[in-house]
N, C-alpha and C positions, 0 to 999 in steps of 0.2 A: 281097516284104515283106507281112506280114499287114496287112490293112486293119482298123485299130482304130476308125475313125470310125463312130459310130452315132447314131441319134436318141435324144432323151431317153427315149422310151418303150421303145426297145430296151435302153437302158442299165439300166433298172430291171426289165426283164421277168423276171429270175430271182429277184427279191426275193419271199420268201414270208412268210406270217404267222408270227410267232414268231422271225424271224431277228434277229441282232445286226448293227447297222450303225454305222459311224463317220461323223461329219459334221464337216468343217472349219468354222472360223468362230469369231468372238469377238463375242458379242452381235449376231450376224447379219453383222458385217463379215467378208467373205471366205467366206460360205456359198454353196454352189452352188445358186442359187435355181431354175434350170430343172430341176434334178434333184429338188429338194423338190416342185416343182409336179407333176412326173411321178409321184412317189410318191403324192401326194395323189390324182391322177387314177386311179392303179392301185387305191388303196383298201386297201392291206395294213394289218393290225392286229397288235396284241400285240408290237410291236417292242421290243427293247432297244436304246437309243441311247447311244452313247459320244460325248461332245462336251464342250466347255468349259463350256457353259451351256444354257439353254433358249431361246436366240434372243430375238427381240423379238415382242411382240404388236402388233397394229394400234394406231396412235396413240402408240407409244413412240419415243423419249422425247417428252414433252409439248412443246407450243409450236410454233414455226416449223418445226422440223426433225422433226416427228412422222412416223413411218413411215406411208405410205399403205396398206400391207398388212403382214401379219405377215412376219417374216424368219427364214430358216434353220429351225432345229428348231421355232421357234414355229408354223410352218405345220402341222407334224405334230401338235403339241399341240392346235391349233385343231380338228382332226378326230379327236381321241381315238385316235390311231394308236399311241401309245407306252404300254407297260406299266411299263417300268423305264428310268430315265435315270441314266447314270453320268457325273457332271460335277463341276466344281470350284466352280461358282457357280450358285445357283438363285433368288436373291433378287429378280430383276428382272421376269421374265415372270409376270404374275399367273395365267395359265392353268395353269402348272405347280403353283403352290401351291394353286389351287382343286381341281385333280384329286388332289393328294396329300390334301387335306382330306376329299374325298368317297370316298377309298379306291380310286379307279380307277388310281392311278399311285403307284409307289414310286420313291425315289431313293437313290442311294449317292453320298456326297461323297468325293472323292479330292483331296488337295492338288494344286494345278495343276502344279507341277514334277514331282511324283511321277507324275501321270497322263501327262504328256508323255513321261517316260522309260519308263513301262510300254509306251506305244504304240511308242516308238522301239525298245525291246528286241524287240517282236514283229516290227517291220519288218525288223530286221537280224539276226534269228536268235539273239539273246542269251537266256541262261537266266533273266534277271531283272536287277534293279538293287538296289544297296545304298544306303540313305539313312538319315540320322539323324532325318529327319522322322517324328514319331510315337512315338519312344522315350519311355518314361515315361508314356504315355497309353493309353487303351483300344485304340488301334490296334495295340498289340503283340499282343493276344490275340484280338481280334475277327476274324472271317473277312473275306476281301477281297470285292470287288464281285461276284465270280463264285462265292463260297462256298468259297474255298480257304483253308487254314490258313496263317497267317503264321509267320515264324521270326525270332528274334533271333540274329544271328551275331556272334561276337567275332573280330576280326582285330588282331593286335599290340596287344592290350589295349584296343581300342576297339570298342564295340558298334554294330551296324548293323541296321536293319530290312530284311529281304529281301522285296522286292516282285516278284511274278511278272509276266511279260508279259501284255498284254491284247490279244486278237485279235477279229476280227469276220468276218462273212460278206462284207460289202461295206464299202469305204471310198468316200465321196463327197466329192470335193475340188474346190475352185475354183482355177483358174489364171488369171493375167493374160495369159500368152502361152505357147503350146505349139507344137511341130511335130508332124508326122503320125506320128512314132514314139512320141510321148508325153513326150518331154523337155519340162519345163515350168519356169516361174518365176512367183513371186507378188510383187506390188509392195507395199511399205510394210506397213501393218497387216494386210493380207490374208494375210501369211505364216503367222501363228499356227500352228494345228495342221495347216494344209495342206501343210507341208513334212515332217511327221512321219508322216502316216497312210498314205502310199503304201507298199504292201508289207506292211501290218499286217493284211491280210485276204485272203480267198480271191480276191476280185475288187476291183480298184482302178479307179474311174471318175473322170475329170476332166472338168469343164465349164470351157471356156476362153473368155475374151473375144475372143482373136484366135488364129487358127491359121495357121501358115506351113509352107512346104515344108521338108523336111529339108535342112539346109545353107544355108538362106536367110539365117539370122542367125548371128552369131558364137557358136559352141557354148559359149564361156566364160560366157555369161549364164545357162545352165541351172542351176537349183538342185537339181533332182531328175531322175534318169535315167529315160528312157522304158521301160527294161527292167522297171520296177516297175508300169507302167501297162498295164491290159488294154483299156480302152475310152476313147474321146475323144468328147465332145459339144461342138460349137461353138455360138456364139451367146449366151453368157452376157453380160448387159449390165453395164456399169460400175456398181459398187455405189453406190446412192443411198438415203438414208433417205427 
């Protein structure tokens, strides 16, 4: 069996300036923090990042539960590593809006369900998805997040907006539990995009809280098959604000 277990530094060694990466997580919940730290250490620049949002900045949310460090994509924004973010929600992390205002960052907003299905289409080899979301709005005629023309398709008298798959060079995913082949599962809210992004890129990397031997646990618990995973990093800490 191929050994998929690598260090965080080895997992990001192939990431180069200007690449497109996907990052799981929802406002930092479920983001692979040790992989974000490794990317910051590597110092790559001019990335296009696909994710739900811009993560969290240090101190968010305010009060007793404020984050002691930035979380998820927020770490990359802190170090000005991102040129373009493709996301569904950008209103929380102030770094994102500051960088947009000074012209160093651009963003493309995609409805959350549409973004999820575009990622899923890429992962499972589909030609795209049909959705009613965006009909009758500028979304019908504007180019998509990668500059591709959109189409309106009519089926049985009903119109649909055709959205193409969205791919990346790397997918960085957080798992709660994985085995050494890469089969993995995510607990509770950490599922979010982490169950969709495996296979939607040239390289899929998971960072897991716990790693077990193949066959050590009931295989029915796995939510994503290890055949979609290229590299495994262990040692992800339980998520805490």
